[in-house]
DOZASE-604461 format. One record per residue: residue number from 1; residue in three letters; chain; y negated, z, x of N, C-alpha, C in turn. Coordinates in steps of 0.1 Angstrom, whole numbers, plus 5000, padded with zeros to 4 digits. Layout:
BEGIN
num;residuo;cadena;n_py;n_pz;n_px;ca_py;ca_pz;ca_px;c_py;c_pz;c_px
NUM;ALA;A;Y;Z;X;Y;Z;X;Y;Z;X
...
This chain:
BEGIN
num;residuo;cadena;n_py;n_pz;n_px;ca_py;ca_pz;ca_px;c_py;c_pz;c_px
1;MET;A;5608;1426;7128;5619;1427;7138;5613;1428;7152
2;PRO;A;5605;1439;7154;5599;1441;7167;5609;1445;7177
3;ARG;A;5606;1443;7190;5615;1447;7201;5607;1458;7209
4;PHE;A;5615;1466;7216;5608;1477;7223;5611;1477;7238
5;VAL;A;5601;1481;7246;5602;1483;7260;5599;1497;7264
6;THR;A;5605;1503;7274;5602;1516;7278;5587;1517;7283
7;LEU;A;5581;1529;7282;5568;1531;7287;5567;1528;7302
8;GLY;A;5577;1533;7309;5576;1531;7324;5576;1517;7328
9;ALA;A;5584;1509;7321;5585;1495;7324;5572;1488;7320
10;MET;A;5566;1492;7309;5553;1486;7305;5542;1489;7315
11;LEU;A;5542;1501;7321;5532;1505;7330;5533;1496;7343
12;VAL;A;5546;1493;7346;5548;1484;7358;5541;1470;7355
13;TYR;A;5543;1465;7343;5537;1452;7339;5521;1453;7339
14;ILE;A;5516;1464;7334;5501;1466;7334;5496;1465;7348
15;CYS;A;5503;1471;7357;5498;1471;7371;5500;1458;7379
16;LEU;A;5507;1448;7373;5509;1436;7380;5496;1428;7381
17;PRO;A;5493;1422;7393;5481;1414;7394;5481;1402;7385
18;ILE;A;5470;1399;7380;5468;1387;7371;5465;1375;7379
19;SER;A;5473;1365;7378;5471;1353;7386;5462;1343;7378
20;SER;A;5453;1337;7385;5445;1326;7379;5453;1314;7376
21;SER;A;5465;1313;7382;5473;1301;7380;5480;1301;7367
22;PHE;A;5480;1313;7360;5486;1314;7346;5478;1305;7337
23;ALA;A;5485;1297;7329;5479;1288;7320;5486;1288;7307
24;ASP;A;5479;1285;7296;5485;1284;7283;5492;1271;7281
25;SER;A;5504;1271;7276;5510;1259;7271;5512;1259;7256
26;ILE;A;5511;1248;7250;5512;1247;7235;5524;1238;7232
27;LEU;A;5533;1243;7224;5545;1236;7220;5545;1235;7205
28;GLU;A;5547;1222;7200;5548;1220;7186;5561;1214;7183
29;LEU;A;5569;1222;7174;5582;1218;7170;5583;1215;7155
30;ASN;A;5593;1207;7152;5596;1205;7137;5603;1218;7133
31;LYS;A;5600;1223;7121;5607;1235;7115;5622;1232;7114
32;GLY;A;5626;1220;7111;5640;1217;7110;5647;1219;7123
33;PHE;A;5641;1216;7134;5647;1218;7147;5649;1233;7150
34;ILE;A;5639;1241;7146;5640;1255;7148;5651;1261;7140
35;GLU;A;5652;1257;7127;5663;1262;7119;5677;1258;7124
36;LYS;A;5678;1245;7129;5691;1240;7133;5696;1247;7146
37;PHE;A;5687;1251;7155;5691;1256;7168;5689;1271;7170
38;LYS;A;5684;1278;7160;5680;1292;7162;5692;1301;7165
39;ASN;A;5704;1297;7160;5716;1305;7163;5726;1297;7171
40;ARG;A;5721;1286;7178;5730;1279;7187;5726;1281;7201
41;LEU;A;5736;1281;7210;5734;1283;7224;5731;1270;7231
42;THR;A;5737;1259;7226;5737;1246;7233;5732;1235;7225
43;ILE;A;5730;1224;7232;5726;1211;7226;5733;1200;7233
44;SER;A;5736;1189;7225;5742;1177;7231;5732;1166;7229
45;ALA;A;5731;1157;7239;5721;1146;7238;5725;1134;7245
46;HIS;A;5720;1122;7241;5721;1110;7248;5709;1109;7258
47;TYR;A;5711;1113;7270;5700;1116;7279;5697;1104;7289
48;THR;A;5685;1100;7289;5680;1090;7298;5674;1097;7311
49;VAL;A;5680;1094;7322;5676;1100;7335;5665;1092;7341
50;ASP;A;5653;1098;7341;5641;1091;7347;5640;1094;7362
51;ALA;A;5643;1106;7366;5642;1110;7380;5651;1122;7383
52;ALA;A;5658;1122;7394;5666;1133;7398;5664;1137;7413
53;HIS;A;5667;1149;7416;5666;1154;7430;5675;1145;7438
54;LYS;A;5671;1142;7451;5680;1135;7460;5692;1143;7463
55;ARG;A;5691;1156;7463;5702;1165;7465;5699;1179;7459
56;PRO;A;5709;1187;7456;5707;1200;7450;5698;1209;7459
57;ASN;A;5690;1217;7453;5682;1227;7460;5692;1236;7469
58;PRO;A;5687;1240;7481;5695;1250;7488;5697;1263;7481
59;ALA;A;5707;1270;7484;5710;1282;7476;5698;1292;7476
60;SER;A;5690;1292;7487;5679;1301;7488;5668;1298;7478
61;LYS;A;5668;1286;7473;5658;1282;7463;5665;1280;7449
62;ASP;A;5676;1285;7447;5684;1287;7434;5696;1278;7433
63;GLY;A;5698;1268;7442;5710;1259;7442;5711;1250;7430
64;ASP;A;5700;1248;7422;5700;1239;7411;5697;1225;7415
65;MET;A;5701;1215;7406;5697;1202;7408;5689;1198;7395
66;TYR;A;5676;1193;7397;5667;1190;7386;5669;1175;7382
67;VAL;A;5670;1173;7369;5672;1160;7364;5662;1158;7352
68;ALA;A;5651;1151;7355;5641;1149;7345;5644;1137;7336
69;GLY;A;5642;1138;7323;5645;1127;7314;5641;1129;7300
70;ARG;A;5648;1122;7291;5644;1122;7277;5656;1120;7268
71;ALA;A;5655;1124;7256;5666;1122;7246;5660;1122;7232
72;PRO;A;5665;1114;7223;5659;1114;7209;5663;1127;7202
73;GLU;A;5674;1133;7206;5678;1146;7200;5668;1157;7203
74;ILE;A;5660;1155;7213;5651;1166;7218;5636;1162;7214
75;GLY;A;5632;1150;7218;5619;1145;7215;5608;1151;7223
76;LEU;A;5611;1157;7235;5601;1163;7243;5604;1159;7258
77;ALA;A;5594;1160;7267;5597;1159;7281;5607;1170;7285
78;THR;A;5617;1166;7292;5628;1176;7294;5632;1175;7309
79;VAL;A;5636;1187;7314;5643;1188;7327;5656;1194;7325
80;ALA;A;5667;1187;7328;5680;1193;7328;5684;1198;7342
81;GLU;A;5692;1209;7343;5695;1215;7356;5710;1218;7357
82;ILE;A;5715;1214;7368;5729;1218;7371;5729;1230;7380
83;GLN;A;5735;1241;7375;5736;1253;7383;5747;1252;7393
84;ASN;A;5745;1258;7405;5755;1257;7416;5759;1242;7418
85;ALA;A;5749;1234;7419;5752;1219;7418;5760;1214;7430
86;LYS;A;5759;1221;7442;5766;1216;7454;5781;1216;7451
87;ASP;A;5786;1224;7442;5800;1225;7439;5806;1215;7429
88;VAL;A;5797;1206;7424;5802;1196;7415;5796;1182;7419
89;PRO;A;5800;1177;7431;5794;1165;7436;5796;1153;7427
90;ASP;A;5807;1152;7420;5810;1141;7411;5799;1140;7400
91;ALA;A;5795;1152;7395;5785;1152;7384;5772;1148;7390
92;VAL;A;5769;1153;7402;5756;1149;7409;5756;1134;7411
93;SER;A;5767;1128;7415;5768;1114;7417;5766;1106;7403
94;ALA;A;5771;1112;7393;5770;1105;7379;5755;1105;7375
95;VAL;A;5748;1116;7378;5734;1117;7374;5726;1107;7383
96;LYS;A;5729;1106;7396;5722;1097;7405;5724;1083;7401
97;ASP;A;5737;1080;7397;5740;1066;7393;5732;1062;7380
98;ALA;A;5729;1072;7372;5722;1069;7359;5707;1068;7361
99;GLU;A;5702;1074;7372;5688;1075;7374;5681;1062;7374
100;GLY;A;5671;1060;7365;5662;1048;7365;5669;1036;7359
101;SER;A;5682;1038;7354;5689;1026;7349;5685;1023;7334
102;GLY;A;5679;1033;7327;5675;1031;7313;5687;1032;7304
103;GLN;A;5699;1035;7310;5711;1037;7302;5713;1052;7300
104;ALA;A;5714;1056;7287;5716;1070;7285;5730;1075;7288
105;ILE;A;5731;1087;7293;5744;1093;7295;5746;1105;7285
106;ASP;A;5758;1108;7282;5761;1119;7273;5760;1132;7281
107;LEU;A;5752;1141;7276;5750;1154;7284;5749;1165;7274
108;SER;A;5754;1176;7278;5753;1188;7269;5750;1200;7278
109;GLY;A;5744;1210;7272;5741;1222;7280;5734;1232;7272
110;VAL;A;5729;1243;7278;5721;1253;7271;5707;1248;7269
111;TRP;A;5703;1248;7256;5689;1244;7254;5680;1256;7258
112;ARG;A;5668;1253;7263;5660;1263;7268;5645;1260;7267
113;ILE;A;5638;1268;7259;5623;1267;7258;5618;1279;7266
114;TRP;A;5609;1276;7276;5604;1287;7284;5591;1282;7291
115;PRO;A;5580;1290;7291;5568;1286;7297;5567;1288;7312
116;GLU;A;5574;1279;7319;5574;1280;7334;5566;1269;7340
117;HIS;A;5569;1257;7335;5563;1245;7342;5555;1237;7331
118;GLY;A;5550;1243;7321;5543;1236;7310;5529;1231;7314
119;GLY;A;5523;1238;7324;5509;1234;7327;5500;1238;7315
120;ASP;A;5488;1234;7317;5478;1236;7306;5479;1224;7297
121;ASN;A;5490;1222;7291;5493;1210;7283;5498;1213;7269
122;THR;A;5497;1203;7260;5503;1204;7247;5515;1195;7246
123;HIS;A;5526;1201;7242;5539;1194;7241;5543;1192;7227
124;ILE;A;5542;1180;7222;5545;1178;7207;5558;1170;7205
125;GLN;A;5567;1176;7198;5580;1170;7195;5579;1158;7187
126;GLN;A;5585;1147;7192;5585;1134;7186;5599;1131;7180
127;SER;A;5599;1120;7172;5612;1116;7166;5620;1107;7174
128;ASP;A;5615;1104;7186;5623;1095;7195;5623;1101;7209
129;ALA;A;5628;1093;7219;5630;1099;7232;5616;1099;7240
130;GLY;A;5606;1091;7236;5594;1091;7242;5594;1083;7255
131;SER;A;5583;1083;7263;5582;1075;7275;5585;1083;7287
132;PRO;A;5589;1076;7298;5592;1083;7310;5579;1089;7316
133;TYR;A;5580;1100;7323;5568;1106;7329;5564;1098;7341
134;GLU;A;5551;1096;7343;5546;1088;7354;5535;1097;7361
135;GLY;A;5538;1101;7373;5529;1110;7380;5536;1117;7392
136;ASP;A;5529;1126;7398;5534;1133;7410;5545;1142;7405
137;GLY;A;5555;1144;7414;5566;1153;7410;5574;1149;7399
138;PRO;A;5579;1137;7398;5586;1132;7386;5599;1139;7383
139;THR;A;5605;1146;7393;5617;1154;7389;5614;1167;7382
140;ASN;A;5601;1171;7382;5597;1184;7376;5584;1182;7369
141;PRO;A;5583;1173;7359;5571;1170;7352;5567;1182;7344
142;PRO;A;5554;1183;7339;5551;1194;7330;5560;1194;7318
143;HIS;A;5566;1205;7315;5576;1206;7304;5578;1221;7300
144;VAL;A;5582;1223;7288;5586;1236;7284;5600;1236;7278
145;PHE;A;5606;1224;7278;5620;1223;7273;5629;1219;7284
146;GLU;A;5641;1226;7285;5651;1223;7295;5665;1223;7288
147;VAL;A;5674;1216;7295;5688;1218;7292;5693;1225;7305
148;HIS;A;5695;1238;7304;5697;1246;7316;5705;1258;7313
149;PRO;A;5717;1259;7319;5723;1250;7327;5731;1239;7320
150;ILE;A;5733;1227;7326;5741;1217;7321;5756;1221;7321
151;LEU;A;5763;1218;7310;5777;1222;7308;5786;1210;7309
152;LYS;A;5781;1198;7306;5789;1186;7306;5781;1174;7309
153;VAL;A;5786;1165;7318;5780;1152;7320;5791;1142;7318
154;GLY;A;5789;1133;7308;5800;1124;7305;5812;1132;7301
155;ASP;A;5823;1130;7308;5835;1137;7305;5838;1148;7316
156;GLN;A;5828;1151;7324;5829;1161;7334;5825;1175;7329
157;ASP;A;5834;1184;7330;5832;1198;7325;5825;1206;7336
158;LEU;A;5813;1212;7334;5806;1219;7344;5806;1234;7341
159;THR;A;5814;1239;7331;5813;1253;7327;5816;1263;7339
160;SER;A;5824;1258;7349;5827;1267;7360;5815;1270;7369
161;THR;A;5804;1263;7367;5792;1265;7375;5784;1277;7370
162;LEU;A;5788;1283;7359;5780;1294;7353;5786;1307;7360
163;ARG;A;5781;1310;7372;5785;1321;7380;5773;1325;7389
164;PRO;A;5774;1337;7395;5763;1340;7404;5761;1330;7415
165;ILE;A;5749;1328;7420;5745;1318;7430;5745;1325;7443
166;GLU;A;5755;1322;7451;5757;1328;7464;5746;1324;7473
167;GLY;A;5739;1334;7479;5728;1331;7488;5714;1330;7482
168;PHE;A;5714;1333;7468;5701;1333;7461;5698;1347;7456
169;ASP;A;5685;1351;7458;5681;1364;7454;5674;1363;7440
170;ALA;A;5681;1366;7430;5676;1366;7416;5665;1377;7415
171;LYS;A;5656;1375;7405;5646;1386;7402;5653;1399;7398
172;GLU;A;5648;1410;7402;5653;1423;7398;5648;1426;7384
173;ALA;A;5656;1433;7376;5653;1436;7362;5640;1443;7361
174;GLU;A;5638;1453;7369;5626;1462;7368;5613;1454;7370
175;GLU;A;5614;1442;7377;5603;1434;7379;5601;1424;7368
176;ALA;A;5612;1418;7363;5612;1407;7354;5610;1411;7339
177;PHE;A;5617;1421;7335;5616;1424;7320;5603;1430;7315
178;PRO;A;5596;1438;7323;5582;1441;7319;5573;1429;7317
179;ARG;A;5575;1419;7326;5567;1407;7324;5571;1399;7312
180;TYR;A;5584;1398;7309;5588;1392;7296;5583;1399;7284
181;GLU;A;5584;1412;7284;5580;1420;7273;5564;1420;7271
182;GLY;A;5557;1418;7282;5542;1419;7281;5535;1406;7279
183;GLY;A;5543;1395;7278;5537;1382;7277;5530;1380;7263
184;SER;A;5521;1371;7263;5514;1368;7250;5520;1355;7244
185;PHE;A;5519;1355;7230;5526;1345;7223;5519;1344;7209
186;GLU;A;5517;1332;7204;5510;1331;7191;5517;1319;7184
187;ILE;A;5520;1322;7171;5527;1311;7163;5517;1307;7152
188;THR;A;5516;1294;7150;5508;1288;7139;5516;1279;7131
189;PRO;A;5522;1283;7120;5530;1274;7112;5521;1265;7103
190;SER;A;5526;1253;7100;5520;1245;7090;5532;1238;7083
191;GLU;A;5529;1229;7074;5539;1223;7066;5548;1214;7075
192;GLY;A;5560;1218;7077;5570;1211;7084;5569;1212;7099
193;ARG;A;5559;1219;7104;5557;1220;7119;5553;1234;7123
194;VAL;A;5556;1238;7135;5553;1251;7140;5547;1249;7154
195;ARG;A;5535;1255;7156;5528;1254;7169;5529;1268;7176
196;MET;A;5533;1268;7188;5534;1280;7196;5526;1280;7209
197;ARG;A;5518;1289;7210;5509;1290;7223;5515;1301;7231
198;MET;A;5518;1298;7244;5524;1308;7253;5518;1307;7267
199;ARG;A;5518;1319;7273;5513;1320;7287;5524;1317;7297
200;MET;A;5521;1310;7308;5531;1308;7318;5538;1320;7323
201;MET;A;5551;1320;7324;5559;1332;7326;5568;1331;7339
202;GLY;A;5576;1321;7340;5585;1320;7352;5596;1330;7351
203;PHE;A;5600;1334;7363;5611;1344;7365;5624;1339;7359
204;ASN;A;5628;1327;7364;5640;1320;7358;5653;1328;7358
205;TYR;A;5657;1333;7369;5670;1340;7370;5667;1355;7372
206;VAL;A;5674;1363;7364;5672;1377;7365;5686;1384;7366
207;LYS;A;5687;1394;7374;5699;1402;7376;5697;1415;7369
208;PHE;A;5706;1419;7359;5704;1431;7351;5717;1437;7346
209;LEU;A;5716;1450;7343;5727;1457;7337;5725;1457;7322
210;MET;A;5735;1453;7315;5734;1452;7300;5745;1461;7294
211;LYS;A;5741;1468;7283;5750;1476;7275;5751;1471;7261
212;ILE;A;5763;1468;7256;5764;1462;7243;5761;1473;7232
213;ARG;A;5752;1470;7223;5748;1479;7212;5755;1475;7199
214;LYS;A;5756;1462;7197;5761;1457;7185;5766;1443;7187
215;ARG;A;5777;1439;7180;5781;1425;7180;5777;1418;7167
216;PHE;A;5774;1405;7168;5772;1397;7156;5784;1388;7154
217;HIS;A;5784;1380;7144;5795;1371;7142;5794;1360;7152
218;ARG;A;5806;1355;7156;5806;1345;7167;5802;1331;7162
219;GLU;A;5794;1324;7170;5789;1311;7167;5799;1301;7172
220;GLU;A;5797;1288;7168;5807;1277;7172;5807;1275;7187
221;ASP;A;5795;1277;7193;5794;1274;7208;5792;1287;7216
222;GLY;A;5796;1298;7211;5795;1311;7219;5792;1323;7210
223;GLU;A;5786;1333;7216;5784;1345;7209;5771;1352;7214
224;PHE;A;5764;1358;7204;5752;1366;7207;5756;1381;7205
225;VAL;A;5751;1390;7213;5752;1404;7211;5738;1411;7212
226;SER;A;5737;1422;7206;5725;1431;7208;5728;1440;7220
227;ALA;A;5719;1440;7229;5722;1447;7242;5709;1455;7246
228;ALA;A;5712;1467;7252;5701;1474;7259;5701;1469;7273
229;ILE;A;5689;1469;7279;5688;1463;7293;5684;1474;7302
230;TYR;A;5692;1475;7314;5689;1485;7324;5687;1478;7337
231;SER;A;5680;1485;7346;5679;1481;7360;5693;1484;7367
232;GLY;A;5694;1479;7379;5706;1482;7387;5708;1496;7390
233;GLU;A;5697;1504;7389;5698;1518;7391;5699;1526;7378
234;GLU;A;5702;1518;7367;5705;1524;7354;5693;1530;7347
235;GLU;A;5681;1525;7350;5669;1528;7343;5668;1520;7331
236;LEU;A;5666;1526;7319;5665;1518;7307;5652;1511;7306
237;LEU;A;5652;1498;7305;5640;1489;7305;5637;1484;7291
238;VAL;A;5647;1480;7283;5645;1474;7270;5656;1480;7261
239;HIS;A;5652;1485;7249;5662;1491;7240;5671;1481;7233
240;ASP;A;5665;1470;7230;5673;1460;7221;5668;1446;7224
241;ARG;A;5678;1438;7228;5674;1424;7231;5687;1415;7228
242;ARG;A;5685;1404;7222;5696;1395;7219;5700;1388;7232
243;VAL;A;5713;1388;7235;5719;1382;7247;5730;1373;7243
244;GLY;A;5730;1361;7249;5740;1351;7245;5750;1347;7256
245;PHE;A;5762;1344;7252;5773;1340;7261;5778;1326;7256
246;VAL;A;5780;1316;7265;5784;1303;7261;5799;1302;7261
247;ALA;A;5804;1297;7250;5819;1295;7249;5825;1287;7260
248;GLY;A;5837;1292;7265;5844;1284;7275;5839;1288;7289
249;THR;A;5830;1297;7291;5825;1301;7304;5831;1315;7308
250;ALA;A;5831;1317;7321;5836;1330;7326;5828;1342;7321
251;PRO;A;5815;1341;7319;5807;1352;7313;5812;1355;7299
252;ASP;A;5815;1345;7291;5820;1347;7277;5833;1353;7277
253;GLU;A;5842;1349;7286;5856;1355;7286;5855;1369;7290
254;LYS;A;5846;1373;7299;5845;1387;7303;5839;1396;7293
255;GLN;A;5829;1390;7285;5822;1399;7275;5832;1401;7264
256;LYS;A;5841;1393;7261;5851;1395;7251;5859;1407;7253
257;THR;A;5860;1412;7265;5868;1424;7268;5860;1437;7267
258;MET;A;5847;1435;7264;5838;1447;7263;5838;1453;7249
259;SER;A;5837;1466;7248;5835;1473;7236;5820;1477;7235
260;VAL;A;5816;1481;7222;5803;1486;7221;5801;1499;7229
261;GLY;A;5791;1499;7237;5788;1510;7247;5792;1506;7261
262;ASP;A;5800;1496;7263;5803;1491;7276;5792;1484;7283
263;CYS;A;5792;1484;7296;5781;1478;7304;5787;1468;7314
264;MET;A;5778;1458;7318;5782;1449;7328;5770;1443;7335
265;LEU;A;5771;1441;7348;5760;1436;7357;5761;1421;7356
266;VAL;A;5750;1414;7352;5750;1400;7349;5738;1393;7355
267;LEU;A;5739;1379;7356;5728;1371;7359;5724;1363;7346
268;GLY;A;5712;1363;7343;5707;1357;7330;5695;1348;7332
269;ILE;A;5693;1340;7322;5680;1332;7322;5673;1335;7308
270;PRO;A;5660;1337;7308;5653;1340;7296;5650;1326;7289
271;ARG;A;5649;1327;7275;5644;1316;7268;5638;1321;7255
272;ILE;A;5630;1313;7248;5624;1317;7235;5635;1318;7225
273;ASP;A;5635;1329;7218;5645;1332;7207;5640;1325;7194
274;LEU;A;5646;1314;7190;5641;1307;7178;5645;1314;7166
275;ALA;A;5655;1323;7166;5658;1331;7154;5646;1341;7152
276;LEU;A;5641;1346;7162;5629;1355;7161;5617;1348;7156
277;VAL;A;5615;1336;7162;5604;1327;7157;5605;1324;7143
278;SER;A;5617;1321;7138;5619;1318;7124;5616;1331;7115
279;TRP;A;5620;1342;7120;5618;1355;7113;5603;1358;7112
280;ARG;A;5596;1356;7123;5581;1358;7122;5574;1349;7113
281;ILE;A;5578;1336;7113;5572;1327;7104;5574;1331;7089
282;ARG;A;5586;1336;7086;5589;1340;7072;5580;1352;7068
283;HIS;A;5578;1361;7078;5570;1374;7075;5555;1372;7077
284;GLY;A;5551;1363;7085;5537;1360;7087;5529;1372;7092
285;GLY;A;5516;1372;7089;5507;1383;7093;5506;1385;7108
286;ASP;A;5506;1398;7111;5505;1402;7125;5517;1398;7133
287;ALA;A;5529;1396;7127;5541;1392;7134;5539;1379;7141
288;LEU;A;5530;1370;7136;5527;1357;7143;5521;1359;7156
289;ARG;A;5516;1371;7160;5509;1373;7172;5515;1384;7181
290;TRP;A;5527;1388;7177;5535;1397;7185;5538;1391;7199
291;SER;A;5543;1399;7208;5547;1395;7221;5558;1385;7222
292;VAL;A;5561;1380;7233;5571;1369;7235;5584;1371;7228
293;PRO;A;5588;1363;7219;5601;1364;7212;5612;1358;7221
294;TYR;A;5618;1365;7230;5627;1359;7239;5641;1365;7238
295;GLU;A;5651;1358;7243;5664;1363;7245;5669;1359;7258
296;ILE;A;5681;1364;7262;5687;1361;7275;5700;1354;7273
297;ILE;A;5703;1343;7281;5716;1337;7282;5722;1341;7295
298;VAL;A;5734;1346;7294;5741;1350;7306;5748;1338;7313
299;VAL;A;5745;1336;7326;5750;1325;7333;5758;1329;7346
300;GLY;A;5761;1342;7346;5770;1347;7357;5772;1362;7355
301;VAL;A;5784;1366;7360;5788;1380;7359;5792;1385;7373
302;TYR;A;5787;1397;7377;5790;1403;7390;5801;1413;7389
303;ASP;A;5803;1420;7378;5813;1430;7377;5827;1423;7373
304;ASP;A;5837;1429;7379;5851;1424;7376;5855;1430;7362
305;GLN;A;5851;1442;7359;5855;1449;7347;5843;1455;7341
306;PRO;A;5842;1457;7327;5832;1464;7321;5832;1479;7326
307;ARG;A;5820;1485;7325;5819;1499;7329;5810;1507;7320
308;ARG;A;5808;1519;7322;5799;1527;7314;5786;1529;7322
309;CYS;A;5775;1530;7315;5762;1532;7322;5752;1539;7312
310;GLY;A;5742;1545;7318;5731;1550;7310;5735;1561;7300
311;ASP;A;5747;1568;7303;5751;1579;7294;5745;1592;7297
């Protein structure tokens, strides 16, 4: 199940400077976790808040609020993030009230595995919540697992926060997607466990034009589609990539009006595609060393109506 990137986009990636700050992170997951979440968009957890930002980031720095913590349902150092956090002050207050109390709060959101802040570390999934992080930068400890964006804190619904971030410049598609496509990734399966080695990637939020190629069956918590990825100038960057929409959000409601061949300008976040990881494990061989198996979750829509593109 290989994915394809255009030659022009790949040449852009090849010309990118290589930073010495890039480091390999290793993530080890239970196979059962991969199979359980490979076609799910979200996760629910009893989340212990160890450290939270004093206030949301300014819009120029993405407008998120970082909430570092732990949960037995995850078993990894985790950072949960509220998108457009300034607009949900009650949720921010609930998180701050729970900070350092040792009392878990009910939290749900989009699960996200992505090599952005993993450091040169090994992250091994445990069967419990683990210990709080102790060190510099406690709101953003070394991690590869996030709940981002948060959809619910206690009984507070945050789905309205999944929209473009006013005042924030997301990465442009022609810069981000060649980097995603060109990243290195290696899978080492063993009995009951899967080890993944990945190079630091970043590029959290990306603005891109997507064209629906194919629809899959709808999942309980949303829907995945197969999409072609274009730049804002309608240059084809990626022929086929899985794109997810979270149930109950504005992006999901808008994508339901789209037909195959329709396009829409969206804001997305990349994450590791566990369905592709599962597929590569089953097939083995060279597939275990193919490039990054990623997908995109849409967290905002810029267009009022679907349109045509790339015809």
